[in-house]
Structures are given as structure tokens and as C-alpha cells.
PDB file of N, CA, C and O in Angstrom:
ATOM      1  N   MET A   1      28.059  -4.774  -2.307  1.00  0.00           N
ATOM      2  CA  MET A   1      27.213  -5.316  -3.345  1.00  0.00           C
ATOM      3  C   MET A   1      28.064  -6.233  -4.225  1.00  0.00           C
ATOM      4  O   MET A   1      29.243  -5.964  -4.455  1.00  0.00           O
ATOM      5  N   GLU A   2      27.459  -7.314  -4.713  1.00  0.00           N
ATOM      6  CA  GLU A   2      28.170  -8.252  -5.570  1.00  0.00           C
ATOM      7  C   GLU A   2      28.525  -7.616  -6.905  1.00  0.00           C
ATOM      8  O   GLU A   2      27.758  -6.831  -7.462  1.00  0.00           O
ATOM      9  N   GLU A   3      29.697  -7.971  -7.402  1.00  0.00           N
ATOM     10  CA  GLU A   3      30.098  -7.520  -8.723  1.00  0.00           C
ATOM     11  C   GLU A   3      29.453  -8.431  -9.758  1.00  0.00           C
ATOM     12  O   GLU A   3      29.558  -9.654  -9.666  1.00  0.00           O
ATOM     13  N   THR A   4      28.793  -7.842 -10.730  1.00  0.00           N
ATOM     14  CA  THR A   4      28.116  -8.633 -11.753  1.00  0.00           C
ATOM     15  C   THR A   4      28.721  -8.450 -13.131  1.00  0.00           C
ATOM     16  O   THR A   4      28.377  -9.175 -14.064  1.00  0.00           O
ATOM     17  N   GLY A   5      29.608  -7.500 -13.264  1.00  0.00           N
ATOM     18  CA  GLY A   5      30.178  -7.221 -14.573  1.00  0.00           C
ATOM     19  C   GLY A   5      29.405  -6.154 -15.328  1.00  0.00           C
ATOM     20  O   GLY A   5      29.785  -5.781 -16.437  1.00  0.00           O
ATOM     21  N   TYR A   6      28.324  -5.659 -14.739  1.00  0.00           N
ATOM     22  CA  TYR A   6      27.531  -4.611 -15.359  1.00  0.00           C
ATOM     23  C   TYR A   6      27.816  -3.295 -14.661  1.00  0.00           C
ATOM     24  O   TYR A   6      27.901  -3.237 -13.434  1.00  0.00           O
ATOM     25  N   ASN A   7      27.959  -2.263 -15.431  1.00  0.00           N
ATOM     26  CA  ASN A   7      28.133  -0.930 -14.868  1.00  0.00           C
ATOM     27  C   ASN A   7      26.897  -0.116 -15.189  1.00  0.00           C
ATOM     28  O   ASN A   7      26.583   0.140 -16.351  1.00  0.00           O
ATOM     29  N   ILE A   8      26.202   0.285 -14.136  1.00  0.00           N
ATOM     30  CA  ILE A   8      25.032   1.128 -14.330  1.00  0.00           C
ATOM     31  C   ILE A   8      25.182   2.366 -13.462  1.00  0.00           C
ATOM     32  O   ILE A   8      25.838   2.348 -12.420  1.00  0.00           O
ATOM     33  N   THR A   9      24.569   3.414 -13.910  1.00  0.00           N
ATOM     34  CA  THR A   9      24.626   4.660 -13.160  1.00  0.00           C
ATOM     35  C   THR A   9      23.602   4.621 -12.025  1.00  0.00           C
ATOM     36  O   THR A   9      22.734   3.750 -11.984  1.00  0.00           O
ATOM     37  N   LEU A  10      23.719   5.564 -11.125  1.00  0.00           N
ATOM     38  CA  LEU A  10      22.763   5.677 -10.033  1.00  0.00           C
ATOM     39  C   LEU A  10      21.363   5.910 -10.594  1.00  0.00           C
ATOM     40  O   LEU A  10      20.388   5.352 -10.092  1.00  0.00           O
ATOM     41  N   LYS A  11      21.268   6.733 -11.631  1.00  0.00           N
ATOM     42  CA  LYS A  11      19.976   7.025 -12.262  1.00  0.00           C
ATOM     43  C   LYS A  11      19.371   5.739 -12.841  1.00  0.00           C
ATOM     44  O   LYS A  11      18.172   5.502 -12.691  1.00  0.00           O
ATOM     45  N   GLU A  12      20.178   4.919 -13.493  1.00  0.00           N
ATOM     46  CA  GLU A  12      19.695   3.660 -14.062  1.00  0.00           C
ATOM     47  C   GLU A  12      19.264   2.695 -12.956  1.00  0.00           C
ATOM     48  O   GLU A  12      18.251   2.007 -13.086  1.00  0.00           O
ATOM     49  N   PHE A  13      20.034   2.649 -11.876  1.00  0.00           N
ATOM     50  CA  PHE A  13      19.688   1.786 -10.747  1.00  0.00           C
ATOM     51  C   PHE A  13      18.327   2.193 -10.183  1.00  0.00           C
ATOM     52  O   PHE A  13      17.479   1.341  -9.916  1.00  0.00           O
ATOM     53  N   LYS A  14      18.128   3.484 -10.004  1.00  0.00           N
ATOM     54  CA  LYS A  14      16.859   3.958  -9.451  1.00  0.00           C
ATOM     55  C   LYS A  14      15.698   3.644 -10.382  1.00  0.00           C
ATOM     56  O   LYS A  14      14.609   3.309  -9.916  1.00  0.00           O
ATOM     57  N   GLN A  15      15.913   3.747 -11.704  1.00  0.00           N
ATOM     58  CA  GLN A  15      14.855   3.430 -12.663  1.00  0.00           C
ATOM     59  C   GLN A  15      14.527   1.931 -12.613  1.00  0.00           C
ATOM     60  O   GLN A  15      13.357   1.549 -12.613  1.00  0.00           O
ATOM     61  N   LEU A  16      15.554   1.095 -12.572  1.00  0.00           N
ATOM     62  CA  LEU A  16      15.326  -0.346 -12.469  1.00  0.00           C
ATOM     63  C   LEU A  16      14.609  -0.691 -11.159  1.00  0.00           C
ATOM     64  O   LEU A  16      13.732  -1.555 -11.132  1.00  0.00           O
ATOM     65  N   SER A  17      14.983  -0.023 -10.098  1.00  0.00           N
ATOM     66  CA  SER A  17      14.344  -0.237  -8.804  1.00  0.00           C
ATOM     67  C   SER A  17      12.866   0.137  -8.866  1.00  0.00           C
ATOM     68  O   SER A  17      12.016  -0.569  -8.324  1.00  0.00           O
ATOM     69  N   LYS A  18      12.570   1.240  -9.524  1.00  0.00           N
ATOM     70  CA  LYS A  18      11.184   1.690  -9.668  1.00  0.00           C
ATOM     71  C   LYS A  18      10.376   0.673 -10.469  1.00  0.00           C
ATOM     72  O   LYS A  18       9.245   0.351 -10.105  1.00  0.00           O
ATOM     73  N   TRP A  19      10.952   0.170 -11.552  1.00  0.00           N
ATOM     74  CA  TRP A  19      10.258  -0.834 -12.365  1.00  0.00           C
ATOM     75  C   TRP A  19      10.035  -2.119 -11.583  1.00  0.00           C
ATOM     76  O   TRP A  19       8.969  -2.728 -11.681  1.00  0.00           O
ATOM     77  N   ALA A  20      11.029  -2.537 -10.810  1.00  0.00           N
ATOM     78  CA  ALA A  20      10.891  -3.747  -9.997  1.00  0.00           C
ATOM     79  C   ALA A  20       9.753  -3.583  -8.989  1.00  0.00           C
ATOM     80  O   ALA A  20       8.978  -4.512  -8.763  1.00  0.00           O
ATOM     81  N   GLU A  21       9.658  -2.409  -8.393  1.00  0.00           N
ATOM     82  CA  GLU A  21       8.583  -2.147  -7.434  1.00  0.00           C
ATOM     83  C   GLU A  21       7.227  -2.184  -8.126  1.00  0.00           C
ATOM     84  O   GLU A  21       6.264  -2.714  -7.573  1.00  0.00           O
ATOM     85  N   GLU A  22       7.142  -1.623  -9.335  1.00  0.00           N
ATOM     86  CA  GLU A  22       5.881  -1.630 -10.076  1.00  0.00           C
ATOM     87  C   GLU A  22       5.471  -3.053 -10.458  1.00  0.00           C
ATOM     88  O   GLU A  22       4.296  -3.405 -10.354  1.00  0.00           O
ATOM     89  N   VAL A  23       6.421  -3.865 -10.895  1.00  0.00           N
ATOM     90  CA  VAL A  23       6.123  -5.265 -11.233  1.00  0.00           C
ATOM     91  C   VAL A  23       5.650  -6.002  -9.992  1.00  0.00           C
ATOM     92  O   VAL A  23       4.699  -6.780 -10.059  1.00  0.00           O
ATOM     93  N   TYR A  24       6.297  -5.769  -8.869  1.00  0.00           N
ATOM     94  CA  TYR A  24       5.885  -6.400  -7.611  1.00  0.00           C
ATOM     95  C   TYR A  24       4.458  -5.997  -7.246  1.00  0.00           C
ATOM     96  O   TYR A  24       3.644  -6.850  -6.893  1.00  0.00           O
ATOM     97  N   ASN A  25       4.155  -4.718  -7.328  1.00  0.00           N
ATOM     98  CA  ASN A  25       2.809  -4.242  -6.980  1.00  0.00           C
ATOM     99  C   ASN A  25       1.747  -4.842  -7.894  1.00  0.00           C
ATOM    100  O   ASN A  25       0.666  -5.203  -7.430  1.00  0.00           O
ATOM    101  N   ILE A  26       2.042  -4.951  -9.182  1.00  0.00           N
ATOM    102  CA  ILE A  26       1.107  -5.576 -10.116  1.00  0.00           C
ATOM    103  C   ILE A  26       0.899  -7.043  -9.751  1.00  0.00           C
ATOM    104  O   ILE A  26      -0.229  -7.535  -9.757  1.00  0.00           O
ATOM    105  N   ALA A  27       1.985  -7.735  -9.436  1.00  0.00           N
ATOM    106  CA  ALA A  27       1.894  -9.152  -9.070  1.00  0.00           C
ATOM    107  C   ALA A  27       1.044  -9.342  -7.820  1.00  0.00           C
ATOM    108  O   ALA A  27       0.275 -10.300  -7.734  1.00  0.00           O
ATOM    109  N   VAL A  28       1.174  -8.447  -6.859  1.00  0.00           N
ATOM    110  CA  VAL A  28       0.382  -8.529  -5.628  1.00  0.00           C
ATOM    111  C   VAL A  28      -1.104  -8.401  -5.952  1.00  0.00           C
ATOM    112  O   VAL A  28      -1.921  -9.177  -5.456  1.00  0.00           O
ATOM    113  N   VAL A  29      -1.449  -7.428  -6.778  1.00  0.00           N
ATOM    114  CA  VAL A  29      -2.855  -7.191  -7.120  1.00  0.00           C
ATOM    115  C   VAL A  29      -3.428  -8.370  -7.907  1.00  0.00           C
ATOM    116  O   VAL A  29      -4.532  -8.828  -7.615  1.00  0.00           O
ATOM    117  N   VAL A  30      -2.689  -8.865  -8.900  1.00  0.00           N
ATOM    118  CA  VAL A  30      -3.176  -9.985  -9.700  1.00  0.00           C
ATOM    119  C   VAL A  30      -3.291 -11.251  -8.848  1.00  0.00           C
ATOM    120  O   VAL A  30      -4.244 -12.017  -8.995  1.00  0.00           O
ATOM    121  N   ASP A  31      -2.327 -11.466  -7.963  1.00  0.00           N
ATOM    122  CA  ASP A  31      -2.381 -12.620  -7.066  1.00  0.00           C
ATOM    123  C   ASP A  31      -3.631 -12.548  -6.187  1.00  0.00           C
ATOM    124  O   ASP A  31      -4.344 -13.539  -6.031  1.00  0.00           O
ATOM    125  N   TYR A  32      -3.886 -11.391  -5.624  1.00  0.00           N
ATOM    126  CA  TYR A  32      -5.081 -11.212  -4.787  1.00  0.00           C
ATOM    127  C   TYR A  32      -6.349 -11.459  -5.601  1.00  0.00           C
ATOM    128  O   TYR A  32      -7.270 -12.131  -5.136  1.00  0.00           O
ATOM    129  N   PHE A  33      -6.392 -10.917  -6.809  1.00  0.00           N
ATOM    130  CA  PHE A  33      -7.570 -11.091  -7.657  1.00  0.00           C
ATOM    131  C   PHE A  33      -7.797 -12.567  -7.961  1.00  0.00           C
ATOM    132  O   PHE A  33      -8.917 -13.062  -7.836  1.00  0.00           O
ATOM    133  N   CYS A  34      -6.744 -13.271  -8.359  1.00  0.00           N
ATOM    134  CA  CYS A  34      -6.878 -14.695  -8.682  1.00  0.00           C
ATOM    135  C   CYS A  34      -7.317 -15.503  -7.470  1.00  0.00           C
ATOM    136  O   CYS A  34      -8.096 -16.448  -7.591  1.00  0.00           O
ATOM    137  N   GLU A  35      -6.810 -15.122  -6.301  1.00  0.00           N
ATOM    138  CA  GLU A  35      -7.174 -15.855  -5.091  1.00  0.00           C
ATOM    139  C   GLU A  35      -8.627 -15.617  -4.701  1.00  0.00           C
ATOM    140  O   GLU A  35      -9.308 -16.540  -4.253  1.00  0.00           O
ATOM    141  N   THR A  36      -9.101 -14.404  -4.864  1.00  0.00           N
ATOM    142  CA  THR A  36     -10.482 -14.104  -4.465  1.00  0.00           C
ATOM    143  C   THR A  36     -11.496 -14.491  -5.528  1.00  0.00           C
ATOM    144  O   THR A  36     -12.690 -14.567  -5.239  1.00  0.00           O
ATOM    145  N   GLN A  37     -11.045 -14.736  -6.749  1.00  0.00           N
ATOM    146  CA  GLN A  37     -11.948 -15.114  -7.829  1.00  0.00           C
ATOM    147  C   GLN A  37     -11.684 -16.546  -8.296  1.00  0.00           C
ATOM    148  O   GLN A  37     -11.820 -16.853  -9.480  1.00  0.00           O
ATOM    149  N   SER A  38     -11.311 -17.410  -7.371  1.00  0.00           N
ATOM    150  CA  SER A  38     -10.926 -18.771  -7.741  1.00  0.00           C
ATOM    151  C   SER A  38     -12.077 -19.587  -8.322  1.00  0.00           C
ATOM    152  O   SER A  38     -11.848 -20.642  -8.913  1.00  0.00           O
ATOM    153  N   ASP A  39     -13.310 -19.112  -8.160  1.00  0.00           N
ATOM    154  CA  ASP A  39     -14.441 -19.824  -8.746  1.00  0.00           C
ATOM    155  C   ASP A  39     -14.470 -19.678 -10.272  1.00  0.00           C
ATOM    156  O   ASP A  39     -15.123 -20.460 -10.963  1.00  0.00           O
ATOM    157  N   LYS A  40     -13.761 -18.676 -10.786  1.00  0.00           N
ATOM    158  CA  LYS A  40     -13.641 -18.520 -12.238  1.00  0.00           C
ATOM    159  C   LYS A  40     -12.505 -19.436 -12.707  1.00  0.00           C
ATOM    160  O   LYS A  40     -11.398 -19.383 -12.172  1.00  0.00           O
ATOM    161  N   GLU A  41     -12.783 -20.255 -13.687  1.00  0.00           N
ATOM    162  CA  GLU A  41     -11.815 -21.263 -14.123  1.00  0.00           C
ATOM    163  C   GLU A  41     -10.498 -20.643 -14.584  1.00  0.00           C
ATOM    164  O   GLU A  41      -9.428 -21.183 -14.303  1.00  0.00           O
ATOM    165  N   GLU A  42     -10.567 -19.521 -15.283  1.00  0.00           N
ATOM    166  CA  GLU A  42      -9.349 -18.877 -15.778  1.00  0.00           C
ATOM    167  C   GLU A  42      -8.450 -18.453 -14.622  1.00  0.00           C
ATOM    168  O   GLU A  42      -7.237 -18.656 -14.669  1.00  0.00           O
ATOM    169  N   CYS A  43      -9.038 -17.872 -13.598  1.00  0.00           N
ATOM    170  CA  CYS A  43      -8.255 -17.456 -12.424  1.00  0.00           C
ATOM    171  C   CYS A  43      -7.685 -18.667 -11.702  1.00  0.00           C
ATOM    172  O   CYS A  43      -6.542 -18.645 -11.246  1.00  0.00           O
ATOM    173  N   TYR A  44      -8.471 -19.706 -11.603  1.00  0.00           N
ATOM    174  CA  TYR A  44      -8.013 -20.931 -10.956  1.00  0.00           C
ATOM    175  C   TYR A  44      -6.808 -21.505 -11.698  1.00  0.00           C
ATOM    176  O   TYR A  44      -5.841 -21.947 -11.078  1.00  0.00           O
ATOM    177  N   ASN A  45      -6.874 -21.494 -13.022  1.00  0.00           N
ATOM    178  CA  ASN A  45      -5.770 -22.029 -13.833  1.00  0.00           C
ATOM    179  C   ASN A  45      -4.533 -21.142 -13.783  1.00  0.00           C
ATOM    180  O   ASN A  45      -3.411 -21.643 -13.851  1.00  0.00           O
ATOM    181  N   LEU A  46      -4.724 -19.847 -13.668  1.00  0.00           N
ATOM    182  CA  LEU A  46      -3.595 -18.911 -13.637  1.00  0.00           C
ATOM    183  C   LEU A  46      -2.951 -18.781 -12.263  1.00  0.00           C
ATOM    184  O   LEU A  46      -1.813 -18.322 -12.159  1.00  0.00           O
ATOM    185  N   ALA A  47      -3.645 -19.169 -11.230  1.00  0.00           N
ATOM    186  CA  ALA A  47      -3.174 -18.944  -9.860  1.00  0.00           C
ATOM    187  C   ALA A  47      -1.747 -19.428  -9.600  1.00  0.00           C
ATOM    188  O   ALA A  47      -0.972 -18.677  -9.008  1.00  0.00           O
ATOM    189  N   PRO A  48      -1.353 -20.647 -10.010  1.00  0.00           N
ATOM    190  CA  PRO A  48       0.023 -21.072  -9.739  1.00  0.00           C
ATOM    191  C   PRO A  48       1.072 -20.210 -10.441  1.00  0.00           C
ATOM    192  O   PRO A  48       2.134 -19.937  -9.883  1.00  0.00           O
ATOM    193  N   VAL A  49       0.772 -19.792 -11.648  1.00  0.00           N
ATOM    194  CA  VAL A  49       1.705 -18.945 -12.398  1.00  0.00           C
ATOM    195  C   VAL A  49       1.825 -17.580 -11.735  1.00  0.00           C
ATOM    196  O   VAL A  49       2.921 -17.033 -11.615  1.00  0.00           O
ATOM    197  N   VAL A  50       0.706 -17.043 -11.311  1.00  0.00           N
ATOM    198  CA  VAL A  50       0.697 -15.727 -10.656  1.00  0.00           C
ATOM    199  C   VAL A  50       1.422 -15.794  -9.317  1.00  0.00           C
ATOM    200  O   VAL A  50       2.162 -14.874  -8.967  1.00  0.00           O
ATOM    201  N   LYS A  51       1.220 -16.868  -8.569  1.00  0.00           N
ATOM    202  CA  LYS A  51       1.932 -17.018  -7.291  1.00  0.00           C
ATOM    203  C   LYS A  51       3.439 -17.063  -7.514  1.00  0.00           C
ATOM    204  O   LYS A  51       4.199 -16.464  -6.754  1.00  0.00           O
ATOM    205  N   TYR A  52       3.874 -17.773  -8.559  1.00  0.00           N
ATOM    206  CA  TYR A  52       5.295 -17.832  -8.891  1.00  0.00           C
ATOM    207  C   TYR A  52       5.813 -16.438  -9.268  1.00  0.00           C
ATOM    208  O   TYR A  52       6.873 -16.019  -8.802  1.00  0.00           O
ATOM    209  N   LEU A  53       5.068 -15.731 -10.106  1.00  0.00           N
ATOM    210  CA  LEU A  53       5.450 -14.371 -10.485  1.00  0.00           C
ATOM    211  C   LEU A  53       5.545 -13.477  -9.262  1.00  0.00           C
ATOM    212  O   LEU A  53       6.470 -12.673  -9.144  1.00  0.00           O
ATOM    213  N   HIS A  54       4.595 -13.614  -8.357  1.00  0.00           N
ATOM    214  CA  HIS A  54       4.585 -12.812  -7.129  1.00  0.00           C
ATOM    215  C   HIS A  54       5.849 -13.071  -6.313  1.00  0.00           C
ATOM    216  O   HIS A  54       6.490 -12.125  -5.853  1.00  0.00           O
ATOM    217  N   ARG A  55       6.216 -14.345  -6.127  1.00  0.00           N
ATOM    218  CA  ARG A  55       7.419 -14.682  -5.362  1.00  0.00           C
ATOM    219  C   ARG A  55       8.679 -14.125  -6.021  1.00  0.00           C
ATOM    220  O   ARG A  55       9.533 -13.546  -5.349  1.00  0.00           O
ATOM    221  N   GLU A  56       8.792 -14.301  -7.339  1.00  0.00           N
ATOM    222  CA  GLU A  56       9.977 -13.832  -8.048  1.00  0.00           C
ATOM    223  C   GLU A  56      10.059 -12.302  -8.041  1.00  0.00           C
ATOM    224  O   GLU A  56      11.142 -11.740  -7.879  1.00  0.00           O
ATOM    225  N   ALA A  57       8.929 -11.636  -8.215  1.00  0.00           N
ATOM    226  CA  ALA A  57       8.901 -10.173  -8.172  1.00  0.00           C
ATOM    227  C   ALA A  57       9.272  -9.672  -6.780  1.00  0.00           C
ATOM    228  O   ALA A  57       9.930  -8.641  -6.643  1.00  0.00           O
ATOM    229  N   ASP A  58       8.853 -10.398  -5.756  1.00  0.00           N
ATOM    230  CA  ASP A  58       9.203 -10.051  -4.381  1.00  0.00           C
ATOM    231  C   ASP A  58      10.713 -10.124  -4.179  1.00  0.00           C
ATOM    232  O   ASP A  58      11.301  -9.237  -3.560  1.00  0.00           O
ATOM    233  N   LEU A  59      11.342 -11.177  -4.700  1.00  0.00           N
ATOM    234  CA  LEU A  59      12.798 -11.312  -4.580  1.00  0.00           C
ATOM    235  C   LEU A  59      13.519 -10.190  -5.325  1.00  0.00           C
ATOM    236  O   LEU A  59      14.489  -9.626  -4.819  1.00  0.00           O
ATOM    237  N   LEU A  60      13.044  -9.872  -6.520  1.00  0.00           N
ATOM    238  CA  LEU A  60      13.654  -8.801  -7.303  1.00  0.00           C
ATOM    239  C   LEU A  60      13.531  -7.459  -6.589  1.00  0.00           C
ATOM    240  O   LEU A  60      14.501  -6.707  -6.491  1.00  0.00           O
ATOM    241  N   ASN A  61      12.344  -7.169  -6.095  1.00  0.00           N
ATOM    242  CA  ASN A  61      12.125  -5.911  -5.383  1.00  0.00           C
ATOM    243  C   ASN A  61      12.978  -5.851  -4.120  1.00  0.00           C
ATOM    244  O   ASN A  61      13.546  -4.807  -3.800  1.00  0.00           O
ATOM    245  N   ALA A  62      13.068  -6.969  -3.404  1.00  0.00           N
ATOM    246  CA  ALA A  62      13.888  -7.017  -2.188  1.00  0.00           C
ATOM    247  C   ALA A  62      15.359  -6.766  -2.508  1.00  0.00           C
ATOM    248  O   ALA A  62      16.054  -6.102  -1.739  1.00  0.00           O
ATOM    249  N   PHE A  63      15.836  -7.290  -3.630  1.00  0.00           N
ATOM    250  CA  PHE A  63      17.218  -7.060  -4.038  1.00  0.00           C
ATOM    251  C   PHE A  63      17.495  -5.564  -4.152  1.00  0.00           C
ATOM    252  O   PHE A  63      18.495  -5.071  -3.629  1.00  0.00           O
ATOM    253  N   PHE A  64      16.616  -4.850  -4.830  1.00  0.00           N
ATOM    254  CA  PHE A  64      16.832  -3.412  -4.999  1.00  0.00           C
ATOM    255  C   PHE A  64      16.708  -2.664  -3.681  1.00  0.00           C
ATOM    256  O   PHE A  64      17.458  -1.720  -3.434  1.00  0.00           O
ATOM    257  N   ILE A  65      15.780  -3.070  -2.839  1.00  0.00           N
ATOM    258  CA  ILE A  65      15.643  -2.425  -1.530  1.00  0.00           C
ATOM    259  C   ILE A  65      16.907  -2.653  -0.701  1.00  0.00           C
ATOM    260  O   ILE A  65      17.417  -1.727  -0.071  1.00  0.00           O
ATOM    261  N   ASP A  66      17.409  -3.892  -0.703  1.00  0.00           N
ATOM    262  CA  ASP A  66      18.594  -4.226   0.085  1.00  0.00           C
ATOM    263  C   ASP A  66      19.848  -3.488  -0.393  1.00  0.00           C
ATOM    264  O   ASP A  66      20.693  -3.110   0.417  1.00  0.00           O
ATOM    265  N   HIS A  67      19.966  -3.286  -1.697  1.00  0.00           N
ATOM    266  CA  HIS A  67      21.171  -2.679  -2.244  1.00  0.00           C
ATOM    267  C   HIS A  67      21.066  -1.170  -2.430  1.00  0.00           C
ATOM    268  O   HIS A  67      22.049  -0.517  -2.780  1.00  0.00           O
ATOM    269  N   GLU A  68      19.898  -0.623  -2.201  1.00  0.00           N
ATOM    270  CA  GLU A  68      19.708   0.811  -2.338  1.00  0.00           C
ATOM    271  C   GLU A  68      20.625   1.578  -1.393  1.00  0.00           C
ATOM    272  O   GLU A  68      21.201   2.599  -1.768  1.00  0.00           O
ATOM    273  N   LYS A  69      20.757   1.082  -0.170  1.00  0.00           N
ATOM    274  CA  LYS A  69      21.583   1.781   0.827  1.00  0.00           C
ATOM    275  C   LYS A  69      23.076   1.687   0.483  1.00  0.00           C
ATOM    276  O   LYS A  69      23.864   2.534   0.904  1.00  0.00           O
ATOM    277  N   ASP A  70      23.468   0.641  -0.292  1.00  0.00           N
ATOM    278  CA  ASP A  70      24.868   0.473  -0.675  1.00  0.00           C
ATOM    279  C   ASP A  70      25.342   1.518  -1.681  1.00  0.00           C
ATOM    280  O   ASP A  70      26.529   1.835  -1.743  1.00  0.00           O
ATOM    281  N   ILE A  71      24.410   2.047  -2.464  1.00  0.00           N
ATOM    282  CA  ILE A  71      24.822   2.979  -3.513  1.00  0.00           C
ATOM    283  C   ILE A  71      24.486   4.422  -3.223  1.00  0.00           C
ATOM    284  O   ILE A  71      24.905   5.312  -3.963  1.00  0.00           O
ATOM    285  N   GLU A  72      23.732   4.680  -2.154  1.00  0.00           N
ATOM    286  CA  GLU A  72      23.402   6.066  -1.825  1.00  0.00           C
ATOM    287  C   GLU A  72      24.651   6.855  -1.526  1.00  0.00           C
ATOM    288  O   GLU A  72      25.585   6.359  -0.896  1.00  0.00           O
ATOM    289  N   ILE A  73      24.655   8.068  -1.977  1.00  0.00           N
ATOM    290  CA  ILE A  73      25.825   8.944  -1.773  1.00  0.00           C
ATOM    291  C   ILE A  73      25.612   9.798  -0.548  1.00  0.00           C
ATOM    292  O   ILE A  73      26.475  10.603  -0.199  1.00  0.00           O
TER     293      ILE A  73
END
């Protein structure tokens, strides 16, 4: 795993991983909602922002999934 200069415990890593997964899941649901309700102007206007959030949340969640095996004892 890359050194970032931050020292976190295994418990903190797992909590951050859990939060990242929750943010990703929320982004997936909101993205789906905006896509299926595109006839509503608000959803249409929010769609690009939600898609960006979805992509970024996916990268964050993937980071924790990829590094989870590096820290397991």
C-alpha cells in the first residue's frame, strides 16, 4: 500500500471503508433515480453531478476494497 503520511488503525480503516461503501451505494441509487426520472427537470439538471459523484465514489470504494487485503492480519 502507498505511504500517505497518515497513520490509521485497522479499526479506523474498516470504518472509513464502511463509509465509502455507504456513499457508493447512495450514489448508485441516486444515479438510477435521476436516470429513470429524467423527465423531471430537477433530475435532468442533477444527472451530470450525480454521475460524477457515482464515478468518484466507485473509485473511493474500489481503493478500500483493493487495500483491504493488504492490511488484514
